[in-house]
C-alpha positions in Angstrom: 31.5 166.4 120.7 30.3 166.4 124.3 27.7 163.9 125.6 24.3 164.6 123.8 22.6 163.9 120.5 22.0 165.7 117.3 19.6 164.8 114.5 21.4 165.0 111.2 19.7 166.6 108.2 20.0 163.7 105.7 17.8 163.8 102.6 16.2 160.6 101.2 19.1 159.9 98.8 21.6 160.0 101.7 19.4 157.8 103.9 19.0 155.3 101.0 22.8 155.2 100.8 23.1 154.4 104.5 20.4 151.7 104.2 22.1 150.1 101.2 25.4 149.8 103.2 23.6 147.8 106.0 23.2 144.1 105.1 20.1 143.8 107.3 18.1 145.6 104.6 19.4 143.7 101.6 16.2 141.9 100.7 13.7 144.7 101.6 11.5 145.6 98.6 11.6 149.3 97.4 8.2 150.2 98.7 9.1 149.1 102.2 12.5 150.8 102.0 10.7 154.0 101.0 8.5 153.8 104.1 11.6 153.2 106.2 13.3 156.3 104.7 10.2 158.4 105.6 10.1 157.2 109.2 13.8 156.9 110.2 16.5 159.4 111.2 20.2 159.7 111.3 21.3 160.8 114.8 24.8 161.6 116.0 25.6 161.0 119.7 28.6 162.4 121.6 30.9 160.2 123.8 29.3 159.0 127.0 25.7 159.1 125.7 23.3 156.4 126.9 21.4 155.0 123.9 19.5 152.3 125.8 19.3 151.9 129.5 18.9 148.5 131.2 15.4 147.9 132.6 13.6 150.5 130.4 11.1 149.9 127.6 12.2 150.3 124.0 10.3 150.4 120.7 13.0 151.5 118.3 15.6 149.8 116.2 19.2 151.3 116.1 21.8 150.4 113.5 25.5 151.4 114.0 26.8 153.5 111.1 30.1 154.9 112.6 31.7 155.0 116.0 32.1 152.6 118.9 29.8 151.7 121.9 30.0 149.7 125.1 27.5 147.1 126.3 27.1 147.1 130.1 25.1 144.6 132.1 24.6 145.2 135.8 27.5 147.6 135.9 30.0 145.4 134.1 31.3 145.8 130.5 30.4 142.7 128.5 31.0 143.7 124.9 32.0 146.4 122.4 30.1 147.3 119.3 32.1 148.8 116.4 30.9 147.1 113.2 28.8 149.0 110.7 25.3 147.5 110.7 25.4 146.2 114.3 21.8 146.1 115.5 20.8 147.5 118.9 17.4 147.0 120.5 16.1 144.1 118.5 15.6 141.8 121.5 13.5 144.3 123.4 11.4 145.1 120.3 10.8 141.4 119.7 10.0 140.3 123.3 8.3 143.6 124.4 10.4 143.1 127.6 12.6 145.7 129.3 16.0 146.4 127.8 18.5 143.8 129.0 21.7 145.9 128.7 22.8 149.5 128.8 24.4 150.8 125.6 26.9 153.7 126.0 28.8 155.5 123.3 32.6 155.6 123.6 33.3 157.9 120.7 31.3 160.2 118.5 28.7 157.8 117.1 26.2 158.0 114.2 23.1 155.7 114.4 20.4 155.0 111.9 17.1 154.9 113.9 13.8 153.4 113.0 11.1 154.7 115.3 8.7 151.8 115.9 5.5 153.9 116.7 5.8 156.1 113.7 6.6 153.3 111.3 3.7 151.1 112.6 1.3 154.0 112.0 2.6 154.4 108.4 2.5 150.7 107.5 -1.0 149.2 107.8 -2.9 146.1 106.9 -1.3 143.4 104.7 1.7 145.6 104.0 2.3 145.7 107.8 2.1 141.9 108.1 4.5 141.4 105.1 6.9 143.9 106.7 6.8 142.1 110.0 7.5 138.8 108.4 10.5 140.3 106.6 11.7 141.9 109.8 11.3 138.6 111.7 13.3 136.8 109.0 16.1 139.3 109.3 15.9 139.0 113.1 16.2 135.3 112.9 19.3 135.6 110.7 20.9 138.0 113.1 20.0 136.0 116.2 21.2 132.8 114.4 24.6 134.5 113.9 24.8 135.5 117.5 23.8 132.0 118.6 26.5 130.5 116.4 29.1 132.7 118.2 27.6 131.7 121.6 27.8 128.0 120.6 31.5 128.4 119.7 32.2 130.0 123.1 30.3 127.2 124.8 32.4 124.6 122.9 35.6 126.3 124.2 34.2 126.2 127.8 33.3 122.5 127.3 36.8 121.7 126.2 38.2 123.5 129.2 35.8 121.6 131.5 36.9 118.4 129.9 40.5 119.2 130.5 39.7 120.1 134.1 37.8 116.8 134.5 40.8 114.9 133.2 43.1 116.7 135.7 40.6 115.9 138.5 40.6 112.2 137.5 44.4 112.2 137.5 44.4 113.8 141.0 41.8 111.2 142.2 44.0 108.4 140.8 47.0 109.8 142.8 44.8 109.9 145.9 43.7 106.3 145.3 47.3 105.2 145.0 48.1 107.0 148.3 45.2 105.2 150.0 46.4 101.8 148.8 49.9 102.6 150.1 48.4 103.6 153.5 46.5 100.3 153.6 49.7 98.3 152.8 51.7 100.0 155.5 49.4 99.7 158.5 52.2 98.2 160.7 53.9 101.6 161.0 50.8 103.8 161.4 52.4 106.8 163.0 55.2 107.0 160.4 52.8 106.6 157.6 50.6 109.4 159.0 53.6 111.7 158.9 54.4 110.6 155.3 50.8 111.1 154.3 50.8 114.6 155.8 54.0 115.4 153.9 52.5 114.0 150.6 49.3 116.0 151.1 51.3 119.2 151.7 53.3 118.6 148.5 50.1 117.8 146.6 48.5 121.0 147.9 51.6 123.0 146.8 51.5 121.5 143.4 47.8 122.2 143.0 48.4 125.8 144.1 51.2 126.1 141.6 48.9 124.6 138.9 46.2 127.2 139.7 48.8 130.0 139.7 50.1 128.7 136.4 46.6 128.7 134.9 46.0 132.3 136.2 49.4 133.4 134.8 48.6 131.8 131.4 45.2 133.6 131.4 47.0 136.9 132.1 49.5 136.2 129.3 46.8 135.4 126.8 44.9 138.5 127.8 48.1 140.6 127.4 48.7 138.9 124.1 45.2 139.9 122.9 45.8 143.5 124.0 49.1 143.5 122.1 47.5 142.2 119.0 44.8 144.8 119.3 47.3 147.6 119.8 49.4 146.4 116.8 46.2 146.2 114.7 45.4 149.8 115.5 49.0 150.8 115.1 48.8 150.7 111.3 45.4 152.3 111.0 45.7 155.0 113.7 49.5 155.8 113.5 51.4 154.5 110.6 49.0 155.4 107.8 48.5 159.0 109.1 52.3 159.2 109.5 52.8 158.1 105.9 50.2 160.6 104.7 51.9 163.4 106.7 55.3 162.5 105.2 53.8 162.6 101.7 52.2 166.0 102.3 55.6 167.1 103.7 57.2 166.2 100.4 54.6 168.1 98.5 54.6 171.2 100.7 55.9 174.3 98.8 55.4 177.3 101.1 57.1 177.8 104.5 53.8 177.8 106.4 52.7 174.6 104.7 56.0 173.0 105.4 55.9 174.1 109.1 52.3 172.7 109.4 53.3 169.4 107.9 56.4 169.1 110.1 54.3 169.6 113.2 51.9 167.0 111.9 54.7 164.5 111.4 56.1 165.3 114.9 52.7 164.7 116.5 52.3 161.4 114.6 55.8 160.3 115.8 54.8 161.3 119.4 51.5 159.4 119.1 53.4 156.4 117.7 55.9 156.5 120.6 53.0 156.7 123.1 51.3 153.7 121.4 54.4 151.5 121.5 55.7 152.5 124.9 53.5 150.1 127.0 54.5 147.2 124.7 58.2 148.0 125.0 57.9 148.5 128.8 56.3 145.1 129.2 59.0 143.3 127.1 61.7 145.2 129.0 60.2 144.3 132.4 60.1 140.6 131.4 63.7 140.7 130.2 64.9 142.4 133.3 63.6 139.7 135.5 65.4 136.9 133.7 68.2 135.5 135.9 67.5 137.8 138.8 68.6 136.1 142.0 66.0 136.5 144.8 66.2 135.3 148.4 63.1 135.0 150.5 63.5 134.7 154.2 60.2 133.7 155.7 59.3 130.9 158.2 55.7 130.7 157.0 55.0 127.8 154.5 52.0 129.6 153.1 54.1 132.7 152.2 56.8 130.5 150.7 54.2 128.9 148.4 52.8 132.2 147.5 56.3 133.5 146.5 56.9 130.5 144.3 53.5 131.0 142.6 54.2 134.7 142.0 57.6 134.2 140.4 57.1 130.8 138.7 57.9 131.0 135.0 59.4 134.5 135.1 63.1 133.5 134.8 63.8 134.5 138.4 66.1 132.3 140.5 64.3 132.0 143.8 65.8 130.6 147.0 63.8 130.3 150.2 65.1 130.0 153.8 63.0 129.7 157.0 65.6 130.7 159.6 68.6 133.0 160.2 71.0 130.1 160.1 69.8 128.9 156.7 69.9 132.4 155.4 73.5 133.1 156.4 74.5 129.8 154.9 72.9 130.7 151.5 74.4 134.2 151.6 77.9 132.8 152.1 77.4 130.6 149.1 75.6 132.9 146.7 75.0 136.6 146.0 71.5 138.0 145.4 70.0 140.9 143.6 67.0 141.2 145.8 66.5 140.0 149.4 62.9 139.8 150.8 62.9 139.5 154.6 59.9 138.8 156.9 59.4 140.8 160.1 60.2 137.7 162.2 63.7 137.4 160.6 64.7 141.0 160.8 67.9 140.0 162.7 68.9 138.1 159.6 68.7 141.3 157.5 71.2 143.1 159.7 73.8 140.3 159.1 72.8 139.9 155.5 73.5 143.5 154.8 77.2 143.0 155.9 77.5 140.0 153.6 75.7 141.5 150.6 75.5 145.4 150.9 74.8 145.8 147.2 71.6 143.7 147.3 68.2 145.5 147.3 66.5 144.7 150.6 62.7 144.6 151.1 61.0 144.5 154.5 57.9 142.3 154.3 55.2 141.9 156.9 51.7 140.5 157.3 51.2 142.4 160.6 48.9 145.5 160.8 51.0 148.5 160.0 50.8 150.1 163.4 52.2 146.9 165.0 55.5 147.1 163.2 56.3 150.9 163.0 58.9 150.7 165.8 60.9 148.0 164.1 60.7 149.8 160.7 61.9 153.1 162.3 64.7 151.4 164.2 66.2 149.7 161.1 68.3 151.6 158.6 68.7 149.0 155.9 65.2 148.8 154.5 64.7 151.4 151.8 61.8 149.3 150.5 58.7 148.1 152.5 55.9 145.8 151.4 53.0 144.9 153.8 51.0 141.9 152.8 47.5 140.5 153.6 47.6 136.9 154.8 44.0 136.4 153.7 44.2 137.7 150.1 46.5 135.3 148.2 45.8 136.7 144.7 46.6 140.3 145.6 49.7 139.2 147.5 50.9 137.2 144.5 50.5 140.3 142.3 52.3 142.5 144.8 55.3 140.2 145.1 55.5 140.0 141.3 55.3 143.8 141.0 57.9 144.3 143.7 60.5 142.1 141.9 59.6 143.8 138.5 60.2 147.2 140.0 63.5 146.3 141.7 64.7 144.5 138.6 64.5 147.6 136.6 65.6 151.2 136.8 62.0 152.5 137.0 60.0 152.0 140.2 57.3 154.5 139.1 53.9 153.9 137.4 50.6 152.7 138.6 50.4 150.4 135.5 52.6 147.9 137.4 49.8 147.2 139.8 47.0 146.6 137.2 46.5 144.0 134.5 48.4 144.9 131.4 46.7 147.0 128.9 44.7 149.2 131.3 43.9 152.6 129.7 45.7 155.2 131.9 44.4 158.7 132.0 46.8 161.6 132.8 46.4 165.3 133.7 48.7 168.1 134.9 48.2 169.6 138.4 48.7 173.4 138.1 46.9 175.0 141.0 44.7 174.5 144.0 41.7 175.9 142.1 41.8 172.9 139.7 41.4 170.2 142.4 37.7 169.9 142.1 37.8 169.7 138.3 40.5 167.1 138.3 38.5 164.9 140.8 35.4 165.4 138.6 37.2 164.1 135.5 38.5 161.1 137.5 35.1 160.3 138.9 33.5 160.6 135.4 36.1 158.1 134.1 35.4 155.6 136.9 31.6 156.1 136.6 31.8 155.3 132.9 33.7 152.1 133.7 30.8 151.0 136.0 32.5 151.6 139.4 30.0 152.0 142.3 29.4 155.4 143.8 30.6 154.3 147.3 34.0 153.2 145.8 34.3 156.4 143.8 33.5 158.6 146.8 36.2 156.8 148.9 38.7 157.3 146.0 37.8 161.0 145.7 38.4 161.6 149.4 41.9 160.0 149.1 42.7 161.9 145.9 41.7 165.2 147.6 44.4 164.6 150.2 47.0 163.5 147.6 46.4 166.7 145.6 46.6 168.9 148.8 50.0 167.3 149.5 51.3 167.8 145.9 50.2 171.5 145.9 50.7 172.7 149.5 53.2 170.4 151.1 55.6 169.2 148.4 56.9 172.4 146.8 60.3 173.7 148.0 62.0 177.0 147.4 65.6 177.2 146.1 66.8 176.9 149.7 65.0 173.6 150.2 62.4 175.1 152.5 58.7 174.4 152.3 57.1 177.1 150.1 53.3 176.8 150.6 52.6 174.5 153.5 52.3 177.2 156.1 49.3 178.6 154.2 45.7 177.9 155.0 44.3 175.3 152.6 41.6 177.9 151.5 44.4 180.2 150.1 44.7 179.8 146.3 48.1 178.5 145.2 49.2 178.7 141.5 52.2 176.4 140.9 55.1 177.5 138.7 55.6 175.3 135.7 58.7 173.6 137.4 56.4 172.8 140.3 53.6 171.2 138.3 52.4 167.8 139.5 50.6 165.0 137.7 47.5 162.9 138.4 47.0 159.5 136.7 44.2 157.0 137.0 43.0 153.7 135.5 41.1 150.5 136.2 41.4 147.0 135.0 38.0 145.9 136.2 39.3 144.4 139.4 41.2 147.3 140.9 41.0 151.1 140.4 44.3 153.0 140.8 45.1 156.7 141.2 48.5 158.3 141.5 49.6 161.8 142.2 53.2 162.8 141.7 55.3 165.9 142.4 58.8 166.9 141.1 60.4 167.3 144.5 61.0 163.9 146.1 60.7 165.2 149.6 58.4 162.6 151.1 61.1 160.3 152.6 60.5 157.0 154.4 61.5 158.5 157.8 59.0 161.3 157.3 56.1 158.9 156.4 56.8 156.5 159.3 57.2 159.3 161.8 53.9 160.9 160.8 52.1 157.5 160.9 53.6 156.8 164.3 52.2 160.0 165.8 48.8 159.3 164.3 48.5 155.7 165.5 49.7 156.7 168.9 47.2 159.5 169.3 49.8 162.3 169.0 48.8 163.7 165.6 50.1 167.2 165.3 53.2 166.8 167.5 55.5 166.8 164.5 56.0 170.0 162.4 53.3 172.0 164.2 53.4 174.6 161.4 52.4 172.0 158.8 48.7 172.4 157.7 47.7 168.7 158.0 50.1 167.6 160.7 50.3 164.1 159.1 46.6 163.4 159.4 46.1 163.6 155.7 48.7 160.9 155.2 47.0 158.7 157.8 43.6 159.3 156.0 45.1 158.2 152.7 46.5 154.9 154.1 43.3 154.2 156.0 41.1 155.1 153.1 42.7 152.9 150.4 43.2 149.1 150.2 46.9 149.7 149.3 49.0 152.8 149.2 52.4 152.8 147.4 55.0 155.5 147.9 57.7 155.7 145.1 60.4 158.2 145.9 63.6 159.4 144.3 64.8 162.0 146.8 65.1 165.5 145.4 63.6 164.4 142.1 60.1 162.8 142.3 57.5 161.5 144.7 54.7 159.4 143.4 51.9 158.2 145.7 49.6 155.4 144.3 46.3 154.6 146.0 44.7 151.3 145.0 41.1 150.2 145.6 39.4 146.8 145.1 36.4 147.3 142.8 34.4 144.4 144.4 36.1 143.4 147.6 35.4 140.1 149.3 33.6 141.2 152.5 34.3 137.9 154.2 38.0 138.5 154.1 39.4 140.6 157.0 41.7 143.2 155.8 43.9 146.0 157.1 45.5 149.0 155.4 48.6 148.0 153.4 51.6 150.2 152.6 54.5 149.8 150.2 57.5 152.1 150.1 60.1 152.1 147.3 63.2 154.2 147.2 65.4 154.7 144.1 
């Protein structure tokens, strides 16, 4: 059912049945219940309906009967309501203050609603006072339950703070010991200063690793919670319907009944596979990383620490070198699955390729993209490119981890790899130029429901418009390998053949929003991407492929418009372009557009 509401025609008996199923009304006398029945309604809301809006005045009480709702405060999701009898609006009714949170339906939802104005008019005098006393008693019980849950959460926070305080005391103790040693060795002040600097560096590294380990543990626990939730829903939403379908299949007598039940079983199996796929992929990715041998060639201590933090606890065997000489020595002693090389050591990469041609090489740089295009274009051994941001450590950690995950597996595709695990990915087919606006509207509605600001959604929509134009007009090739539609004006309608259909996918994990558009041609090669970017950054946009509608400007706009753009390409088979945006970027951190390119 679309967004909106519908008053359900329930008689008094049906409403009494609803009231009896909600524990809030257990102690209400029959005469009060009768008044409630006369002044209440059963209302059904469609997905996306706003029940209460933050900052508005509310006089009504709502009780959840069926469905699921999201609680949003200041644009952020803070809770889900799904239990029968969950109360909505009691705080604003009690305090007479504006509503503190926005309540939005996620699924078709039925609510039992008591209209405050109508009920107060119907219940007068002593009866009204008795009713209010009874209501306040039930409010107190409800609020006490919520307070108990809050106290439990506060206790957990207190325990974490206590553990952090103990860790702080241990660190202070270490620092005290260092100070004593400094005092005892004043005779060799210069040497001791050097030792202290080295100890401080080690302590900083250990502290960074501790923070990274804590963050990784948090992510593991969050992923575990998602897995448990998916497994919990697996039985209810997949296995039980599948069992019912199989039973009906056994009972089916006629051919049309049999065919119907077979299709139901097949759909249940498909849904079950879709439900299990992300769990299987996560386990597979973790197993693929175990015992992978990775070499990082980077002279920057900060980047070395970040790489250690990213791969700590994954099972990856990481070696780090800071010079060409160290790198060549390691390559003569060991073989590596993946070699990550910083821009400053690009000469090591050429020699490393001769020693280890089967390794997967990744060019890594923290320089602005336009400053290193010449070196990227002149090298023939870097099928994979990762640009980093020196000032954004957490995002760099995630990108290094994702890079190794992708290159450790046989699948480089999928925007899920760049989001926290468990993000709900939406997917639609791209069939023609006429559907662009509709696809973008669907995406914008999804991000709007997730609480993403309008400015971010507009920036994302502009990038996706260019991605869709590329998938529809630029990517398709005829049987001879020639561009099929890119000579057309972009106002000309193009209806893709089924074999030319593209795909748009999008999701958010609360910190990042990601959108990908893919086509089944795999024609957007690294050389083509770098060549178009070189002409745009040098002010020569349009000098390549003058018959092409966008002359590379669209590609430039995509990279400049997103925080990170990822190109995943299997030549002749598939191109996937992922655009990633920070939901709440740190404005104090200077950033430049980042690009990743992976070839399989």
